[in-house]
LODRENDO-677270 format. One record per residue (C-alpha): residue number from 1; chain; x, y, z. Coordinates in nm, 2 decimals. Layout:
! residues N
nr->NUM, kette->A, east->X, north->Y, up->Z
...
This chain:
! residues 448
nr->1, kette->A, east->3.23, north->-7.54, up->-9.03
nr->2, kette->A, east->3.41, north->-7.23, up->-9.16
nr->3, kette->A, east->3.78, north->-7.27, up->-9.22
nr->4, kette->A, east->3.91, north->-6.97, up->-9.01
nr->5, kette->A, east->4.28, north->-6.92, up->-8.99
nr->6, kette->A, east->4.44, north->-6.89, up->-8.65
nr->7, kette->A, east->4.57, north->-6.56, up->-8.49
nr->8, kette->A, east->4.93, north->-6.64, up->-8.53
nr->9, kette->A, east->4.88, north->-6.66, up->-8.91
nr->10, kette->A, east->4.70, north->-6.33, up->-8.91
nr->11, kette->A, east->4.97, north->-6.17, up->-8.70
nr->12, kette->A, east->5.24, north->-6.30, up->-8.92
nr->13, kette->A, east->5.06, north->-6.17, up->-9.23
nr->14, kette->A, east->5.03, north->-5.82, up->-9.06
nr->15, kette->A, east->5.39, north->-5.79, up->-8.94
nr->16, kette->A, east->5.52, north->-5.84, up->-9.29
nr->17, kette->A, east->5.41, north->-5.49, up->-9.37
nr->18, kette->A, east->5.67, north->-5.21, up->-9.32
nr->19, kette->A, east->5.42, north->-4.96, up->-9.18
nr->20, kette->A, east->5.31, north->-5.20, up->-8.91
nr->21, kette->A, east->5.67, north->-5.27, up->-8.82
nr->22, kette->A, east->5.74, north->-4.90, up->-8.80
nr->23, kette->A, east->5.45, north->-4.83, up->-8.57
nr->24, kette->A, east->5.54, north->-5.11, up->-8.34
nr->25, kette->A, east->5.89, north->-4.99, up->-8.30
nr->26, kette->A, east->5.78, north->-4.63, up->-8.20
nr->27, kette->A, east->5.89, north->-4.54, up->-7.84
nr->28, kette->A, east->5.57, north->-4.35, up->-7.76
nr->29, kette->A, east->5.37, north->-4.67, up->-7.71
nr->30, kette->A, east->5.63, north->-4.79, up->-7.46
nr->31, kette->A, east->5.60, north->-4.46, up->-7.26
nr->32, kette->A, east->5.22, north->-4.47, up->-7.28
nr->33, kette->A, east->5.21, north->-4.83, up->-7.15
nr->34, kette->A, east->5.43, north->-4.73, up->-6.85
nr->35, kette->A, east->5.21, north->-4.43, up->-6.78
nr->36, kette->A, east->4.90, north->-4.65, up->-6.79
nr->37, kette->A, east->5.06, north->-4.90, up->-6.56
nr->38, kette->A, east->5.18, north->-4.62, up->-6.32
nr->39, kette->A, east->4.84, north->-4.46, up->-6.31
nr->40, kette->A, east->4.67, north->-4.79, up->-6.25
nr->41, kette->A, east->4.91, north->-4.86, up->-5.96
nr->42, kette->A, east->4.85, north->-4.50, up->-5.82
nr->43, kette->A, east->4.48, north->-4.54, up->-5.84
nr->44, kette->A, east->4.50, north->-4.87, up->-5.67
nr->45, kette->A, east->4.71, north->-4.71, up->-5.39
nr->46, kette->A, east->4.46, north->-4.42, up->-5.37
nr->47, kette->A, east->4.17, north->-4.67, up->-5.32
nr->48, kette->A, east->4.33, north->-4.78, up->-5.00
nr->49, kette->A, east->4.41, north->-4.43, up->-4.87
nr->50, kette->A, east->4.20, north->-4.31, up->-4.57
nr->51, kette->A, east->3.90, north->-4.09, up->-4.65
nr->52, kette->A, east->3.71, north->-3.89, up->-4.39
nr->53, kette->A, east->3.34, north->-3.92, up->-4.42
nr->54, kette->A, east->3.15, north->-3.59, up->-4.38
nr->55, kette->A, east->2.82, north->-3.43, up->-4.39
nr->56, kette->A, east->2.79, north->-3.11, up->-4.59
nr->57, kette->A, east->2.56, north->-2.83, up->-4.52
nr->58, kette->A, east->2.49, north->-2.47, up->-4.62
nr->59, kette->A, east->2.38, north->-2.18, up->-4.40
nr->60, kette->A, east->2.47, north->-1.83, up->-4.30
nr->61, kette->A, east->2.67, north->-1.64, up->-4.05
nr->62, kette->A, east->2.49, north->-1.54, up->-3.73
nr->63, kette->A, east->2.57, north->-1.48, up->-3.36
nr->64, kette->A, east->2.61, north->-1.72, up->-3.08
nr->65, kette->A, east->2.37, north->-1.55, up->-2.84
nr->66, kette->A, east->2.02, north->-1.43, up->-2.92
nr->67, kette->A, east->2.07, north->-1.09, up->-2.77
nr->68, kette->A, east->2.36, north->-1.02, up->-3.00
nr->69, kette->A, east->2.17, north->-1.06, up->-3.32
nr->70, kette->A, east->2.02, north->-0.77, up->-3.52
nr->71, kette->A, east->1.69, north->-0.66, up->-3.38
nr->72, kette->A, east->1.41, north->-0.42, up->-3.44
nr->73, kette->A, east->1.30, north->-0.16, up->-3.18
nr->74, kette->A, east->0.93, north->-0.14, up->-3.13
nr->75, kette->A, east->0.71, north->0.13, up->-2.98
nr->76, kette->A, east->0.54, north->0.00, up->-2.66
nr->77, kette->A, east->0.25, north->0.25, up->-2.69
nr->78, kette->A, east->0.05, north->0.41, up->-2.97
nr->79, kette->A, east->0.15, north->0.76, up->-3.06
nr->80, kette->A, east->0.25, north->1.02, up->-3.31
nr->81, kette->A, east->0.61, north->1.07, up->-3.43
nr->82, kette->A, east->0.73, north->1.41, up->-3.32
nr->83, kette->A, east->1.11, north->1.41, up->-3.35
nr->84, kette->A, east->1.40, north->1.19, up->-3.47
nr->85, kette->A, east->1.73, north->1.21, up->-3.28
nr->86, kette->A, east->1.93, north->0.97, up->-3.50
nr->87, kette->A, east->1.98, north->0.88, up->-3.86
nr->88, kette->A, east->2.07, north->0.56, up->-4.04
nr->89, kette->A, east->2.43, north->0.46, up->-3.98
nr->90, kette->A, east->2.47, north->0.64, up->-3.64
nr->91, kette->A, east->2.62, north->0.46, up->-3.35
nr->92, kette->A, east->2.42, north->0.47, up->-3.03
nr->93, kette->A, east->2.49, north->0.37, up->-2.68
nr->94, kette->A, east->2.25, north->0.20, up->-2.45
nr->95, kette->A, east->1.99, north->0.45, up->-2.32
nr->96, kette->A, east->2.04, north->0.70, up->-2.60
nr->97, kette->A, east->1.71, north->0.86, up->-2.73
nr->98, kette->A, east->1.62, north->0.75, up->-3.08
nr->99, kette->A, east->1.27, north->0.89, up->-3.13
nr->100, kette->A, east->1.01, north->1.10, up->-2.94
nr->101, kette->A, east->0.64, north->1.03, up->-2.98
nr->102, kette->A, east->0.34, north->1.21, up->-2.85
nr->103, kette->A, east->0.01, north->1.08, up->-2.70
nr->104, kette->A, east->-0.30, north->1.02, up->-2.92
nr->105, kette->A, east->-0.53, north->0.83, up->-2.68
nr->106, kette->A, east->-0.79, north->1.05, up->-2.51
nr->107, kette->A, east->-0.75, north->0.88, up->-2.18
nr->108, kette->A, east->-0.40, north->1.02, up->-2.15
nr->109, kette->A, east->-0.42, north->1.36, up->-2.32
nr->110, kette->A, east->-0.43, north->1.56, up->-1.99
nr->111, kette->A, east->-0.08, north->1.71, up->-1.93
nr->112, kette->A, east->-0.15, north->1.71, up->-1.55
nr->113, kette->A, east->-0.28, north->1.36, up->-1.55
nr->114, kette->A, east->-0.02, north->1.23, up->-1.30
nr->115, kette->A, east->-0.06, north->1.52, up->-1.06
nr->116, kette->A, east->-0.44, north->1.51, up->-1.07
nr->117, kette->A, east->-0.43, north->1.13, up->-1.00
nr->118, kette->A, east->-0.19, north->1.19, up->-0.71
nr->119, kette->A, east->-0.44, north->1.45, up->-0.57
nr->120, kette->A, east->-0.72, north->1.19, up->-0.59
nr->121, kette->A, east->-0.49, north->0.94, up->-0.42
nr->122, kette->A, east->-0.42, north->1.18, up->-0.14
nr->123, kette->A, east->-0.79, north->1.26, up->-0.09
nr->124, kette->A, east->-0.86, north->0.89, up->-0.07
nr->125, kette->A, east->-0.58, north->0.84, up->0.18
nr->126, kette->A, east->-0.73, north->1.11, up->0.40
nr->127, kette->A, east->-1.07, north->0.94, up->0.38
nr->128, kette->A, east->-0.90, north->0.61, up->0.47
nr->129, kette->A, east->-0.75, north->0.78, up->0.78
nr->130, kette->A, east->-1.10, north->0.92, up->0.87
nr->131, kette->A, east->-1.26, north->0.58, up->0.86
nr->132, kette->A, east->-0.97, north->0.44, up->1.07
nr->133, kette->A, east->-1.04, north->0.71, up->1.33
nr->134, kette->A, east->-1.41, north->0.63, up->1.32
nr->135, kette->A, east->-1.33, north->0.27, up->1.38
nr->136, kette->A, east->-1.12, north->0.36, up->1.68
nr->137, kette->A, east->-1.39, north->0.59, up->1.82
nr->138, kette->A, east->-1.65, north->0.33, up->1.79
nr->139, kette->A, east->-1.43, north->0.08, up->1.96
nr->140, kette->A, east->-1.40, north->0.32, up->2.25
nr->141, kette->A, east->-1.77, north->0.37, up->2.25
nr->142, kette->A, east->-1.83, north->0.00, up->2.26
nr->143, kette->A, east->-1.59, north->-0.03, up->2.56
nr->144, kette->A, east->-1.79, north->0.25, up->2.74
nr->145, kette->A, east->-2.12, north->0.08, up->2.67
nr->146, kette->A, east->-1.97, north->-0.24, up->2.82
nr->147, kette->A, east->-1.86, north->-0.06, up->3.13
nr->148, kette->A, east->-2.19, north->0.12, up->3.18
nr->149, kette->A, east->-2.38, north->-0.21, up->3.13
nr->150, kette->A, east->-2.17, north->-0.38, up->3.40
nr->151, kette->A, east->-2.24, north->-0.09, up->3.64
nr->152, kette->A, east->-2.61, north->-0.11, up->3.57
nr->153, kette->A, east->-2.61, north->-0.48, up->3.61
nr->154, kette->A, east->-2.43, north->-0.45, up->3.94
nr->155, kette->A, east->-2.69, north->-0.19, up->4.05
nr->156, kette->A, east->-2.97, north->-0.41, up->3.95
nr->157, kette->A, east->-2.82, north->-0.71, up->4.13
nr->158, kette->A, east->-2.79, north->-0.50, up->4.44
nr->159, kette->A, east->-3.15, north->-0.42, up->4.42
nr->160, kette->A, east->-3.23, north->-0.79, up->4.38
nr->161, kette->A, east->-3.03, north->-0.85, up->4.70
nr->162, kette->A, east->-3.21, north->-0.57, up->4.88
nr->163, kette->A, east->-3.54, north->-0.72, up->4.76
nr->164, kette->A, east->-3.45, north->-1.06, up->4.88
nr->165, kette->A, east->-3.35, north->-0.92, up->5.22
nr->166, kette->A, east->-3.67, north->-0.72, up->5.24
nr->167, kette->A, east->-3.89, north->-1.02, up->5.15
nr->168, kette->A, east->-3.71, north->-1.21, up->5.42
nr->169, kette->A, east->-3.76, north->-0.93, up->5.67
nr->170, kette->A, east->-4.13, north->-0.89, up->5.58
nr->171, kette->A, east->-4.18, north->-1.27, up->5.61
nr->172, kette->A, east->-4.03, north->-1.26, up->5.96
nr->173, kette->A, east->-4.25, north->-0.97, up->6.05
nr->174, kette->A, east->-4.56, north->-1.16, up->5.92
nr->175, kette->A, east->-4.47, north->-1.46, up->6.13
nr->176, kette->A, east->-4.43, north->-1.23, up->6.43
nr->177, kette->A, east->-4.77, north->-1.07, up->6.36
nr->178, kette->A, east->-4.93, north->-1.41, up->6.33
nr->179, kette->A, east->-4.78, north->-1.50, up->6.66
nr->180, kette->A, east->-4.92, north->-1.18, up->6.82
nr->181, kette->A, east->-5.26, north->-1.26, up->6.67
nr->182, kette->A, east->-5.26, north->-1.61, up->6.81
nr->183, kette->A, east->-5.16, north->-1.46, up->7.16
nr->184, kette->A, east->-5.43, north->-1.20, up->7.13
nr->185, kette->A, east->-5.69, north->-1.46, up->7.04
nr->186, kette->A, east->-5.59, north->-1.68, up->7.33
nr->187, kette->A, east->-5.61, north->-1.38, up->7.57
nr->188, kette->A, east->-5.95, north->-1.28, up->7.44
nr->189, kette->A, east->-6.09, north->-1.63, up->7.49
nr->190, kette->A, east->-5.94, north->-1.64, up->7.84
nr->191, kette->A, east->-6.09, north->-1.30, up->7.92
nr->192, kette->A, east->-6.44, north->-1.42, up->7.81
nr->193, kette->A, east->-6.41, north->-1.73, up->8.01
nr->194, kette->A, east->-6.30, north->-1.54, up->8.32
nr->195, kette->A, east->-6.58, north->-1.28, up->8.26
nr->196, kette->A, east->-6.84, north->-1.56, up->8.26
nr->197, kette->A, east->-6.70, north->-1.68, up->8.59
nr->198, kette->A, east->-6.72, north->-1.33, up->8.73
nr->199, kette->A, east->-6.34, north->-1.30, up->8.76
nr->200, kette->A, east->-6.28, north->-1.04, up->8.49
nr->201, kette->A, east->-6.48, north->-0.73, up->8.43
nr->202, kette->A, east->-6.63, north->-0.66, up->8.09
nr->203, kette->A, east->-6.39, north->-0.38, up->8.03
nr->204, kette->A, east->-6.10, north->-0.63, up->8.02
nr->205, kette->A, east->-6.29, north->-0.84, up->7.77
nr->206, kette->A, east->-6.34, north->-0.54, up->7.54
nr->207, kette->A, east->-5.98, north->-0.45, up->7.58
nr->208, kette->A, east->-5.87, north->-0.80, up->7.47
nr->209, kette->A, east->-6.11, north->-0.77, up->7.18
nr->210, kette->A, east->-5.95, north->-0.45, up->7.06
nr->211, kette->A, east->-5.61, north->-0.61, up->7.08
nr->212, kette->A, east->-5.73, north->-0.91, up->6.88
nr->213, kette->A, east->-5.87, north->-0.68, up->6.61
nr->214, kette->A, east->-5.55, north->-0.48, up->6.60
nr->215, kette->A, east->-5.34, north->-0.80, up->6.56
nr->216, kette->A, east->-5.57, north->-0.91, up->6.29
nr->217, kette->A, east->-5.53, north->-0.58, up->6.10
nr->218, kette->A, east->-5.16, north->-0.60, up->6.14
nr->219, kette->A, east->-5.16, north->-0.94, up->5.96
nr->220, kette->A, east->-5.33, north->-0.80, up->5.65
nr->221, kette->A, east->-5.10, north->-0.50, up->5.65
nr->222, kette->A, east->-4.79, north->-0.72, up->5.68
nr->223, kette->A, east->-4.91, north->-0.96, up->5.41
nr->224, kette->A, east->-4.96, north->-0.66, up->5.18
nr->225, kette->A, east->-4.61, north->-0.54, up->5.27
nr->226, kette->A, east->-4.47, north->-0.89, up->5.19
nr->227, kette->A, east->-4.64, north->-0.90, up->4.86
nr->228, kette->A, east->-4.51, north->-0.56, up->4.78
nr->229, kette->A, east->-4.15, north->-0.67, up->4.86
nr->230, kette->A, east->-4.19, north->-0.98, up->4.64
nr->231, kette->A, east->-4.32, north->-0.76, up->4.35
nr->232, kette->A, east->-4.02, north->-0.53, up->4.40
nr->233, kette->A, east->-3.79, north->-0.84, up->4.38
nr->234, kette->A, east->-3.95, north->-0.95, up->4.06
nr->235, kette->A, east->-3.92, north->-0.60, up->3.92
nr->236, kette->A, east->-3.55, north->-0.60, up->4.01
nr->237, kette->A, east->-3.50, north->-0.93, up->3.82
nr->238, kette->A, east->-3.69, north->-0.79, up->3.52
nr->239, kette->A, east->-3.47, north->-0.48, up->3.53
nr->240, kette->A, east->-3.17, north->-0.69, up->3.48
nr->241, kette->A, east->-3.31, north->-0.84, up->3.17
nr->242, kette->A, east->-3.41, north->-0.50, up->3.04
nr->243, kette->A, east->-3.07, north->-0.36, up->3.11
nr->244, kette->A, east->-2.90, north->-0.65, up->2.93
nr->245, kette->A, east->-3.13, north->-0.62, up->2.63
nr->246, kette->A, east->-3.09, north->-0.24, up->2.61
nr->247, kette->A, east->-2.71, north->-0.23, up->2.63
nr->248, kette->A, east->-2.67, north->-0.53, up->2.40
nr->249, kette->A, east->-2.88, north->-0.34, up->2.14
nr->250, kette->A, east->-2.65, north->-0.04, up->2.19
nr->251, kette->A, east->-2.34, north->-0.25, up->2.16
nr->252, kette->A, east->-2.47, north->-0.43, up->1.85
nr->253, kette->A, east->-2.55, north->-0.09, up->1.68
nr->254, kette->A, east->-2.21, north->0.04, up->1.76
nr->255, kette->A, east->-2.05, north->-0.27, up->1.62
nr->256, kette->A, east->-2.26, north->-0.25, up->1.31
nr->257, kette->A, east->-2.14, north->0.11, up->1.26
nr->258, kette->A, east->-1.78, north->-0.01, up->1.33
nr->259, kette->A, east->-1.81, north->-0.29, up->1.07
nr->260, kette->A, east->-1.95, north->-0.04, up->0.82
nr->261, kette->A, east->-1.66, north->0.19, up->0.89
nr->262, kette->A, east->-1.42, north->-0.10, up->0.85
nr->263, kette->A, east->-1.58, north->-0.19, up->0.52
nr->264, kette->A, east->-1.55, north->0.17, up->0.39
nr->265, kette->A, east->-1.19, north->0.18, up->0.52
nr->266, kette->A, east->-1.09, north->-0.14, up->0.32
nr->267, kette->A, east->-1.28, north->-0.02, up->0.02
nr->268, kette->A, east->-1.10, north->0.31, up->0.03
nr->269, kette->A, east->-0.77, north->0.13, up->0.09
nr->270, kette->A, east->-0.83, north->-0.07, up->-0.23
nr->271, kette->A, east->-0.91, north->0.25, up->-0.42
nr->272, kette->A, east->-0.59, north->0.41, up->-0.29
nr->273, kette->A, east->-0.39, north->0.11, up->-0.41
nr->274, kette->A, east->-0.56, north->0.13, up->-0.74
nr->275, kette->A, east->-0.48, north->0.50, up->-0.77
nr->276, kette->A, east->-0.11, north->0.43, up->-0.67
nr->277, kette->A, east->-0.10, north->0.17, up->-0.95
nr->278, kette->A, east->-0.24, north->0.42, up->-1.19
nr->279, kette->A, east->0.01, north->0.69, up->-1.09
nr->280, kette->A, east->0.30, north->0.45, up->-1.14
nr->281, kette->A, east->0.15, north->0.34, up->-1.47
nr->282, kette->A, east->0.11, north->0.70, up->-1.59
nr->283, kette->A, east->0.47, north->0.78, up->-1.48
nr->284, kette->A, east->0.60, north->0.48, up->-1.67
nr->285, kette->A, east->0.39, north->0.57, up->-1.97
nr->286, kette->A, east->0.53, north->0.92, up->-1.97
nr->287, kette->A, east->0.88, north->0.76, up->-2.00
nr->288, kette->A, east->0.77, north->0.56, up->-2.30
nr->289, kette->A, east->0.73, north->0.86, up->-2.51
nr->290, kette->A, east->1.11, north->0.86, up->-2.56
nr->291, kette->A, east->1.21, north->0.54, up->-2.74
nr->292, kette->A, east->1.57, north->0.45, up->-2.64
nr->293, kette->A, east->1.84, north->0.22, up->-2.75
nr->294, kette->A, east->1.83, north->-0.12, up->-2.56
nr->295, kette->A, east->2.21, north->-0.18, up->-2.62
nr->296, kette->A, east->2.51, north->-0.04, up->-2.79
nr->297, kette->A, east->2.49, north->-0.07, up->-3.17
nr->298, kette->A, east->2.45, north->0.09, up->-3.51
nr->299, kette->A, east->2.12, north->0.21, up->-3.66
nr->300, kette->A, east->2.08, north->0.00, up->-3.97
nr->301, kette->A, east->1.75, north->0.12, up->-4.11
nr->302, kette->A, east->1.45, north->0.34, up->-4.01
nr->303, kette->A, east->1.14, north->0.14, up->-4.07
nr->304, kette->A, east->0.91, north->0.44, up->-4.00
nr->305, kette->A, east->0.97, north->0.78, up->-4.16
nr->306, kette->A, east->0.85, north->1.13, up->-4.14
nr->307, kette->A, east->0.69, north->1.35, up->-3.87
nr->308, kette->A, east->0.33, north->1.33, up->-3.76
nr->309, kette->A, east->0.29, north->0.97, up->-3.86
nr->310, kette->A, east->0.07, north->0.77, up->-3.63
nr->311, kette->A, east->0.20, north->0.43, up->-3.51
nr->312, kette->A, east->0.03, north->0.15, up->-3.31
nr->313, kette->A, east->0.16, north->-0.05, up->-3.02
nr->314, kette->A, east->0.43, north->-0.29, up->-3.12
nr->315, kette->A, east->0.51, north->-0.12, up->-3.45
nr->316, kette->A, east->0.87, north->-0.17, up->-3.56
nr->317, kette->A, east->1.05, north->0.17, up->-3.57
nr->318, kette->A, east->1.42, north->0.10, up->-3.64
nr->319, kette->A, east->1.65, north->-0.19, up->-3.68
nr->320, kette->A, east->1.98, north->-0.19, up->-3.48
nr->321, kette->A, east->2.29, north->-0.41, up->-3.50
nr->322, kette->A, east->2.47, north->-0.48, up->-3.17
nr->323, kette->A, east->2.82, north->-0.34, up->-3.14
nr->324, kette->A, east->2.96, north->-0.65, up->-2.98
nr->325, kette->A, east->2.88, north->-1.01, up->-3.08
nr->326, kette->A, east->3.02, north->-1.36, up->-3.08
nr->327, kette->A, east->3.01, north->-1.48, up->-3.44
nr->328, kette->A, east->2.87, north->-1.82, up->-3.52
nr->329, kette->A, east->2.73, north->-2.02, up->-3.82
nr->330, kette->A, east->2.39, north->-2.17, up->-3.85
nr->331, kette->A, east->2.37, north->-2.45, up->-4.10
nr->332, kette->A, east->2.11, north->-2.70, up->-4.20
nr->333, kette->A, east->2.14, north->-3.08, up->-4.24
nr->334, kette->A, east->1.90, north->-3.33, up->-4.39
nr->335, kette->A, east->1.69, north->-3.55, up->-4.16
nr->336, kette->A, east->1.89, north->-3.86, up->-4.27
nr->337, kette->A, east->2.21, north->-3.70, up->-4.15
nr->338, kette->A, east->2.07, north->-3.57, up->-3.82
nr->339, kette->A, east->2.16, north->-3.89, up->-3.61
nr->340, kette->A, east->2.52, north->-3.84, up->-3.72
nr->341, kette->A, east->2.55, north->-3.49, up->-3.58
nr->342, kette->A, east->2.64, north->-3.45, up->-3.21
nr->343, kette->A, east->2.71, north->-3.16, up->-2.99
nr->344, kette->A, east->3.08, north->-3.09, up->-2.95
nr->345, kette->A, east->3.19, north->-3.24, up->-3.29
nr->346, kette->A, east->3.46, north->-3.07, up->-3.51
nr->347, kette->A, east->3.34, north->-2.90, up->-3.82
nr->348, kette->A, east->3.52, north->-2.73, up->-4.11
nr->349, kette->A, east->3.37, north->-2.40, up->-4.22
nr->350, kette->A, east->3.43, north->-2.17, up->-4.52
nr->351, kette->A, east->3.27, north->-1.84, up->-4.60
nr->352, kette->A, east->3.13, north->-1.70, up->-4.93
nr->353, kette->A, east->3.37, north->-1.45, up->-5.08
nr->354, kette->A, east->3.67, north->-1.59, up->-4.89
nr->355, kette->A, east->3.94, north->-1.77, up->-5.09
nr->356, kette->A, east->3.90, north->-2.14, up->-5.03
nr->357, kette->A, east->4.02, north->-2.47, up->-5.17
nr->358, kette->A, east->3.83, north->-2.76, up->-5.02
nr->359, kette->A, east->3.91, north->-3.13, up->-5.02
nr->360, kette->A, east->3.61, north->-3.28, up->-4.85
nr->361, kette->A, east->3.78, north->-3.62, up->-4.78
nr->362, kette->A, east->4.11, north->-3.48, up->-4.67
nr->363, kette->A, east->4.03, north->-3.18, up->-4.45
nr->364, kette->A, east->4.40, north->-3.14, up->-4.36
nr->365, kette->A, east->4.47, north->-3.04, up->-4.72
nr->366, kette->A, east->4.19, north->-2.78, up->-4.74
nr->367, kette->A, east->4.29, north->-2.42, up->-4.77
nr->368, kette->A, east->4.09, north->-2.13, up->-4.64
nr->369, kette->A, east->3.86, north->-2.33, up->-4.41
nr->370, kette->A, east->3.82, north->-2.26, up->-4.05
nr->371, kette->A, east->3.76, north->-2.49, up->-3.75
nr->372, kette->A, east->3.43, north->-2.49, up->-3.57
nr->373, kette->A, east->3.25, north->-2.68, up->-3.30
nr->374, kette->A, east->2.88, north->-2.78, up->-3.28
nr->375, kette->A, east->2.72, north->-2.61, up->-2.98
nr->376, kette->A, east->2.35, north->-2.68, up->-3.05
nr->377, kette->A, east->2.14, north->-2.91, up->-3.26
nr->378, kette->A, east->1.78, north->-2.83, up->-3.31
nr->379, kette->A, east->1.54, north->-3.12, up->-3.26
nr->380, kette->A, east->1.25, north->-2.96, up->-3.45
nr->381, kette->A, east->1.25, north->-2.95, up->-3.83
nr->382, kette->A, east->1.27, north->-2.61, up->-4.00
nr->383, kette->A, east->1.05, north->-2.47, up->-4.27
nr->384, kette->A, east->1.31, north->-2.57, up->-4.53
nr->385, kette->A, east->1.27, north->-2.94, up->-4.44
nr->386, kette->A, east->1.61, north->-2.96, up->-4.26
nr->387, kette->A, east->1.74, north->-2.94, up->-3.91
nr->388, kette->A, east->1.92, north->-2.64, up->-3.79
nr->389, kette->A, east->2.27, north->-2.67, up->-3.63
nr->390, kette->A, east->2.46, north->-2.39, up->-3.46
nr->391, kette->A, east->2.84, north->-2.38, up->-3.49
nr->392, kette->A, east->3.08, north->-2.17, up->-3.28
nr->393, kette->A, east->3.45, north->-2.10, up->-3.35
nr->394, kette->A, east->3.69, north->-2.37, up->-3.23
nr->395, kette->A, east->3.92, north->-2.20, up->-2.98
nr->396, kette->A, east->4.20, north->-2.46, up->-3.05
nr->397, kette->A, east->4.23, north->-2.35, up->-3.41
nr->398, kette->A, east->4.28, north->-2.03, up->-3.61
nr->399, kette->A, east->4.03, north->-1.75, up->-3.53
nr->400, kette->A, east->3.76, north->-1.67, up->-3.78
nr->401, kette->A, east->3.81, north->-1.36, up->-4.00
nr->402, kette->A, east->3.67, north->-1.04, up->-3.86
nr->403, kette->A, east->3.58, north->-0.92, up->-4.21
nr->404, kette->A, east->3.29, north->-1.17, up->-4.23
nr->405, kette->A, east->2.96, north->-1.00, up->-4.17
nr->406, kette->A, east->2.65, north->-1.13, up->-4.02
nr->407, kette->A, east->2.41, north->-1.28, up->-4.28
nr->408, kette->A, east->2.68, north->-1.38, up->-4.53
nr->409, kette->A, east->2.67, north->-1.74, up->-4.67
nr->410, kette->A, east->2.87, north->-2.02, up->-4.52
nr->411, kette->A, east->2.94, north->-2.39, up->-4.61
nr->412, kette->A, east->3.02, north->-2.66, up->-4.35
nr->413, kette->A, east->3.16, north->-3.01, up->-4.34
nr->414, kette->A, east->3.10, north->-3.22, up->-4.03
nr->415, kette->A, east->3.38, north->-3.47, up->-4.01
nr->416, kette->A, east->3.28, north->-3.84, up->-3.93
nr->417, kette->A, east->3.47, north->-4.17, up->-3.95
nr->418, kette->A, east->3.78, north->-4.24, up->-4.15
nr->419, kette->A, east->3.73, north->-4.51, up->-4.41
nr->420, kette->A, east->3.92, north->-4.63, up->-4.72
nr->421, kette->A, east->3.85, north->-4.45, up->-5.05
nr->422, kette->A, east->3.72, north->-4.77, up->-5.21
nr->423, kette->A, east->3.47, north->-4.81, up->-4.93
nr->424, kette->A, east->3.35, north->-4.45, up->-4.98
nr->425, kette->A, east->3.31, north->-4.50, up->-5.36
nr->426, kette->A, east->3.13, north->-4.83, up->-5.30
nr->427, kette->A, east->2.90, north->-4.66, up->-5.04
nr->428, kette->A, east->2.83, north->-4.36, up->-5.28
nr->429, kette->A, east->2.76, north->-4.58, up->-5.58
nr->430, kette->A, east->2.51, north->-4.79, up->-5.38
nr->431, kette->A, east->2.35, north->-4.49, up->-5.22
nr->432, kette->A, east->2.42, north->-4.60, up->-4.86
nr->433, kette->A, east->2.44, north->-4.34, up->-4.58
nr->434, kette->A, east->2.77, north->-4.28, up->-4.39
nr->435, kette->A, east->2.86, north->-4.50, up->-4.10
nr->436, kette->A, east->2.65, north->-4.44, up->-3.79
nr->437, kette->A, east->2.89, north->-4.22, up->-3.59
nr->438, kette->A, east->2.92, north->-4.19, up->-3.21
nr->439, kette->A, east->3.16, north->-3.94, up->-3.06
nr->440, kette->A, east->3.42, north->-4.08, up->-2.82
nr->441, kette->A, east->3.35, north->-4.01, up->-2.45
nr->442, kette->A, east->3.63, north->-3.82, up->-2.29
nr->443, kette->A, east->3.51, north->-3.85, up->-1.93
nr->444, kette->A, east->3.58, north->-4.14, up->-1.70
nr->445, kette->A, east->3.30, north->-4.36, up->-1.57
nr->446, kette->A, east->3.25, north->-4.41, up->-1.20
nr->447, kette->A, east->3.34, north->-4.74, up->-1.07
nr->448, kette->A, east->3.05, north->-4.95, up->-0.94
């Protein structure tokens, strides 16, 4: 074991030197000790001060509504630049003419295209009227055919009735003739019998024979007459069928012509509507030769220059900045911070080029920052790997400066929970995210 002297002996040996005594008696060390103790106490107090957790982001100044952002005016049709009515920096009102272009497509080069198309439309309209009149005429013709058929059928039916009556009459006459023949035959036989007995002369027998022959001849004539009447009745029935077939054929032909006229009418009507559509399209196209301002604003930049230059449909002509807009800030937050961002939260904003002193943990001590409120949170990640958040001015705080222009840079702080400083240092050193934050609900829940 080494024989090491104790500390008291070393201290006593050092203190015996005058230089050491002089240094220990200097007042600076006493002041330094007090400063160290005071700073330590201050740091300890600071560790327990409240610290506002926040999410920082960077973005740019934009507008709150999409129609208030700078836009480019595009040509709706292909054409050739003929005349400029504005220059860069000019203020234009809604509807002011910016540019005039001429037609380059061969389908629209005719200067009287609209008038000629209107004349074609009028001709087709007259053709449509003619087909409509033809349909009406054929309808009247069909009605006339129906009336004539009814009359013919009534006439044929009357002939049938006449034939039936004539057949009946001839049948009765035939029965009467047969009765006469029977009587004549009986008389003839009686006359022969009486002649044989000598009661009747031969002249009476011959007379009865003549009457019998005459009655027999009448039967043949009456039978022929009856058959003729029956044939006439059959012919009358056949005539009805012929009349029905004839007038049905006429009616069907007229209806066929009517349907053809209707088809032509509808076809012409479709052509008229197509020509009307073309006339309206040509009129609208003529109005597209003058490219006008969609809203009040300032011409920023002419994207196409010169005269006689050919442009296609959808070509960007000029860019215009709207005259009136509601300023806003779009900022981007990382995916890990997205669950902590909610619509309606308070945000502190400061702008590039604007004098600012920022204390992220004590927003009340920051200078040159402005109040904002989150109005939209995008749920789809942007191309830069972050999520876009739109911030509008907070109406309860100081208004944002009017000198800030659209497109300038901006920095944001989204304020979260209040925690002690020591907790925030511990969280930062360990790489933990901020506390999961949920905004307080201001509304009242309905009672069940």
